[in-house]
C-alpha positions, -999 to 999 in steps of 0.1 A, spaced: 46 -266 -31 26 -265 -1 49 -287 26 40 -313 51 30 -295 85 28 -317 119 -8 -300 131 -26 -288 98 -52 -263 98 -76 -281 70 -80 -263 38 -120 -264 40 -113 -243 75 -84 -220 59 -106 -210 35 -133 -202 55 -113 -181 77 -97 -161 46 -132 -154 35 -142 -140 67 -110 -122 69 -118 -106 32 -152 -93 44 -139 -80 76 -119 -61 55 -139 -51 27 -162 -40 59 -137 -18 73 -129 -8 44 -166 3 35 -169 17 67 -141 40 66 -153 53 29 -186 63 49 -170 81 79 -145 101 58 -156 133 48 -154 136 11 -147 171 -6 -154 191 30 -128 218 41 -114 220 73 -88 225 92 -58 204 96 -24 207 113 -34 241 116 -38 249 80 -71 253 58 -73 226 33 -103 224 4 -105 185 15 -97 170 50 -108 133 42 -81 109 28 -46 118 18 -40 135 -22 -81 122 -26 -92 154 -42 -62 144 -71 -72 112 -78 -104 119 -79 -100 146 -107 -78 124 -127 -108 100 -131 -134 128 -137 -108 140 -167 -113 110 -182 -148 107 -175 -154 139 -189 -137 125 -220 -107 152 -215 -76 125 -220 -48 120 -202 -40 150 -177 -5 167 -178 14 179 -149 22 216 -155 50 223 -129 47 261 -137 16 266 -125 1 265 -89 -28 240 -99 -55 251 -74 -82 225 -86 -58 198 -71 -49 180 -103 -10 174 -87 -16 136 -94 -17 139 -134 19 126 -136 5 91 -124 2 61 -146 -32 58 -157 -43 19 -151 -64 30 -116 -80 61 -128 -92 42 -162 -110 11 -142 -122 41 -115 -140 59 -143 -155 28 -158 -167 20 -118 -182 55 -119 -201 50 -153 -214 14 -142 -229 35 -106 -241 66 -124 -219 85 -105 -219 122 -109 -195 150 -104 -167 138 -85 -154 168 -75 -185 182 -56 -192 169 -14 -203 135 -12 -205 127 -48 -177 102 -44 -185 80 -16 -195 51 -37 -163 52 -59 -145 44 -27 -160 9 -30 -141 -3 -55 -107 0 -38 -124 -21 -6 -130 -48 -31 -94 -44 -46 -79 -45 -9 -101 -76 -5 -79 -92 -34 -47 -82 -17 -59 -100 15 -60 -131 -7 -26 -125 -24 -13 -123 12 -26 -156 24 -14 -178 -4 23 -156 -2 24 -165 35 11 -198 22 37 -209 -5 66 -194 11 61 -213 47 37 -243 35 16 -233 66 -21 -227 60 -21 -210 98 9 -187 95 -4 -177 57 -39 -170 79 -17 -148 100 1 -127 76 -32 -121 56 -51 -113 84 -23 -83 91 -26 -73 54 -68 -72 62 -66 -55 98 -40 -32 100 -65 0 105 -40 21 76 -46 -8 55 -82 -7 55 -84 32 58 -68 36 23 -88 7 10 -116 31 20 -106 63 -4 -102 72 -39 -63 60 -48 -39 44 -65 -24 29 -37 -47 -2 -35 -48 -15 -71 -5 -9 -66 -2 -30 -33 -27 -57 -48 -9 -62 -79 26 -65 -64 15 -85 -38 3 -112 -61 31 -105 -83 55 -115 -54 36 -144 -42 37 -162 -79 73 -153 -77 77 -179 -48 55 -201 -62 71 -201 -93 104 -217 -68 93 -248 -80 92 -242 -116 91 -211 -140 66 -228 -169 56 -210 -195 18 -201 -177 39 -189 -143 59 -169 -165 32 -150 -185 14 -142 -153 43 -126 -130 53 -109 -161 16 -92 -167 13 -84 -133 45 -65 -129 34 -45 -161 -4 -42 -148 15 -28 -116 38 -2 -132 10 11 -149 -7 13 -118 24 36 -98 56 43 -110 78 29 -79 62 -4 -88 95 -7 -113 113 -19 -84 94 -53 -90 118 -59 -120 154 -63 -98 128 -83 -78 115 -106 -102 151 -108 -122 167 -122 -91 142 -147 -86 147 -159 -123 185 -159 -117 180 -180 -87 159 -201 -103 182 -207 -132 158 -200 -156 166 -207 -191 168 -176 -216 133 -179 -230 121 -178 -199 138 -146 -190 129 -127 -223 89 -142 -220 85 -130 -184 105 -96 -184 96 -88 -219 57 -87 -213 66 -69 -177 86 -42 -198 63 -42 -227 29 -31 -210 42 7 -198 65 8 -225 36 32 -247 30 50 -212 68 58 -209 74 70 -246 41 91 -236 61 108 -210 90 109 -227 73 130 -254 53 153 -228 78 157 -204 112 142 -213 115 117 -189 97 82 -190 86 85 -151 77 121 -154 100 126 -125 118 159 -138 81 175 -135 73 162 -103 103 173 -85 100 206 -105 67 206 -92 68 197 -54 99 213 -32 119 195 -13 121 204 25 152 187 37 187 202 37 207 170 38 240 190 42 225 200 76 218 167 86 255 156 77 270 188 101 243 192 129 237 164 151 206 181 167 188 184 131 200 146 123 184 138 154 152 155 148 150 142 114 156 105 123 127 113 154 99 128 130 107 99 104 108 74 129 79 81 148 60 91 119 64 60 99 62 38 128 24 57 140 15 57 103 21 23 101 -5 13 124 -29 41 114 -28 79 114 -58 92 96 -68 125 76 -42 145 64 -16 128 93 -33 147 124 -58 118 139 -42 97 159 -53 66 180 -43 65 215 -8 53 225 -24 25 242 -32 9 210 5 22 190 27 13 220 16 -27 227 13 -32 187 47 -18 178 61 -37 206 46 -67 195 56 -65 163 94 -51 166 97 -82 192 82 -108 164 108 -93 139 137 -97 161 125 -133 169 124 -140 130 158 -132 124 169 -162 149 142 -186 129 149 -211 99 120 -199 85 142 -165 77 158 -176 49 122 -176 28 129 -141 26 157 -142 10 156 -139 -32 130 -114 -44 114 -112 -15 141 -97 7 152 -80 -25 119 -58 -35 112 -51 6 147 -35 8 146 -14 -23 108 -2 -13 126 11 22 155 24 8 130 44 -19 111 53 11 140 67 32 153 85 0 126 99 -4 121 114 26 151 127 27 142 149 -3 105 158 16 97 146 53 67 123 43 71 98 69 35 78 60 43 41 59 11 35 28 41 42 9 57 6 24 30 -14 17 33 -23 -17 55 -44 5 28 -57 28 36 -89 25 75 -95 29 66 -71 59 42 -91 77 54 -123 66 85 -118 92 60 -107 120 40 -139 118 74 -159 119 88 -145 150 51 -143 165 47 -184 158 84 -188 174 76 -170 206 46 -187 211 56 -221 203 28 -242 204 4 -218 212 13 -197 184 -23 -198 169 -35 -184 201 -10 -157 198 -20 -150 162 -54 -146 169 -49 -123 200 -28 -101 175 -58 -98 151 -80 -96 172 -63 -64 192 -60 -51 151 -100 -51 148 -102 -35 178 -81 -9 168 -101 -6 137 -136 -7 156 -121 22 183 -108 42 146 -146 40 133 -156 55 166 -132 84 168 -131 96 133 -165 110 129 -158 134 157 -124 139 150 -135 157 112 -167 172 128 -140 195 147 -118 201 121 -146 208 97 -165 229 118 -135 248 126 -132 259 90 -170 266 92 -162 293 118 -136 311 101 -154 317 69 
């Protein structure tokens, strides 16, 4: 339940501000969608790429195109080089089915041709707005304070990398939205796991696993919430039963096709690791280099690195934001509200971070977007810490942070057209 607040923001004002944040996020996502090249070749990080727009977008669009063409679910074949970019074929199908239906409604043509799939990006702009609402209620039901909830929603809405992802064809935004709402309802259920709540959480967890396999990390988080609430056996069966029943047919299909429910054997055979962990253990230089690449890449991409991790914002944007986030996270550890991150929220965040580190110990991919499925638990301590540091003026502190994030987006949108044009022109000169 919403707890008493000595200086409350009115519900009507909170809803108005939340609506403004949603509109800002959707507007920024559409802005990015119009500035990101779609299916244009370019030179990125010194290499020729057939598509330099958003990470893996060509492969996501290929999945959608195959469903639209009636070709059925694609299969990742680890024994082929796959020149057409079908390397996302192992992904669960929910987003791609939704995107195929959206493409039908929009009357879109061939999604593999330049500029044809730009309107399809707008589906994720809407989904991103749903995530913003979910982070608000996660913050509200966790802290009981509307102004803090608006801060959490504001970070999710205005982080440049979040808005950039919502402007691309990808299954990430849907996964983030479903995970966010699942966690938010888990917090709400701490006041009572009634049947409707159990069904809703089970549905959201199951749909998240049908959107991206890593959402399976929701299962232990939900289980911890059930255990801490001392839920009845029937509640466990209903909630986790629904969560596991929804992706079960997909897992059975994967066992038949790949021999693994999550198709991880095909994934690891198709993609090759580039990290020698034994070298990290025996070479201080190699370990230090890995830590630097991993840490710097994660920190900067949390704010926003665009294209294929080669278009940066000025460090005058990165450094102040990273310092503020770091100090706020430290301050949150001394705040009583840190206890709100215990139970499922904290476990889910820890599992996502550990999985991210483990993946980077196999293949160097320091892209913070892989952490955004836990954007709510990530943003919450930042806002709690900021409120502690700014004391009675915390609202001004939150407003200043969000204004700076908005300015970072404006700068990115101004910078991106020229940055992409340089890369496209460089590829044209090589032909």
